[in-house]
Phi, psi and omega in degrees: 000320178297322179298317182296323184279311191271332184300311178296322181294314180296323179294320178298313180297325182294306184280338179287318182288336178266307184291336181262014185278141169210131182214187181185174176221161181230133180238163176222139178236114181254104182278167176296318173273107188300334181291341180265356184285157173221106186267006181213083177258107182265131178236112182252143177213161184203177173301138012264023171066047168274079190293332181292347177265357178273111183247157179202159180248140180226153178286151176261353183061027177229069184084207181270009181291138180245149179249129180259123184235169176220151176291165184251135173113160178212106179252024184291325184296313180291321180293316180291323177296318179298314181293322179297315177299318181295319180294313180293326176294321177297315181295318179293323179297319177296316179297318179295324178297317178297318180293317180299323186274315190255342184230047182295322181293316178291331179296322182269359183290126178059015177062014182284319181299309179299325179294316178296318180296320179296314181296316181294322179296318177296317181296315180292327176298316178295318180295321178296320179295313181293314182296318180292321179293317180295318181290327176298319176291319178297321178295322176299320178293323178296319180296320180291317184291331181258011175292125182305325180295322179289324180290322180296332179291342179281342186273130178291328180294329182282351178276353178264124184298336182287340179265148181249119179241136180208164178265126177282312172205152182262161178290148178266121185249015185297319180292325177291323174297322178296323180297321178295318179299314179291333175297313179288329174296322176296320177299315179297319181295312181290320179293322177292335180279349181301317183295319182291324177288323178298325179295338179276347184275166177288339179297320180292316181293321178293324176295323177293320178294323179296322179283329184280331182297311178298327179292321178294319178296320180295317180292322180292320178293326178293318179295320179295319178296321178293322180294317180294324181292321179294317181294324178294317181295321181292321179291322178295322180295318178297322180294321180291320178296323181291326181284336181285329182284150179289148179275165181292334179291322180294321177296328180286337181272341183295318181290345184290338180294302181297328182296315179292330178293320180290327178294322177294322177295000000 
């Protein structure tokens, strides 16, 4: 039930916080000649974070000449893979929810449904782990590439001590950090659900029968051995009691002694 409720929600948060991101930073270059300065250099970037395609122009502080630069790095592969896994996990969670609620009998028919569900759950658990790890590394690269201090190092005007270069504001990465957190939460959720799905498969039930059969045989053989021992002991006890008692022949021979004595007298 937890899987049905939380899996679609966690998947939505994962791909929404990553795929819907757009941010930027603002820099300022104050040249010695104020007419050449640019105090508001806006650099915008967004998903899928092909930063090498993000270009911007900055003053060189050498007349009206402008320098065209681009950010460094490309994290599109990890970001797109992460969002793709999240979208497909969301769609499968919705489909599984519908099957669990409205088609429970067909789901358990011939044990095919639980087996498919088990395999898909294992696959998505692995994909969530790989995708979240890759995107965490990609996000780290994005943070470095969009760090205002790193961007200022690309500008030739900022290498001259007479010019003043500074960051007006840095990009906000809170939503991207949230996407990484939800990525690993999805991995924990799907990996934890593997055991519950496995219990629905025939593999789990056959394993239980395999373990229970030797125990039943052992218990039945023990009961049979105890029954034979009791019957043997009872029969032996009756035999011993019968041998201890005097026989009817012995009782018949005891009066013959005095009779013969009186005859002799």
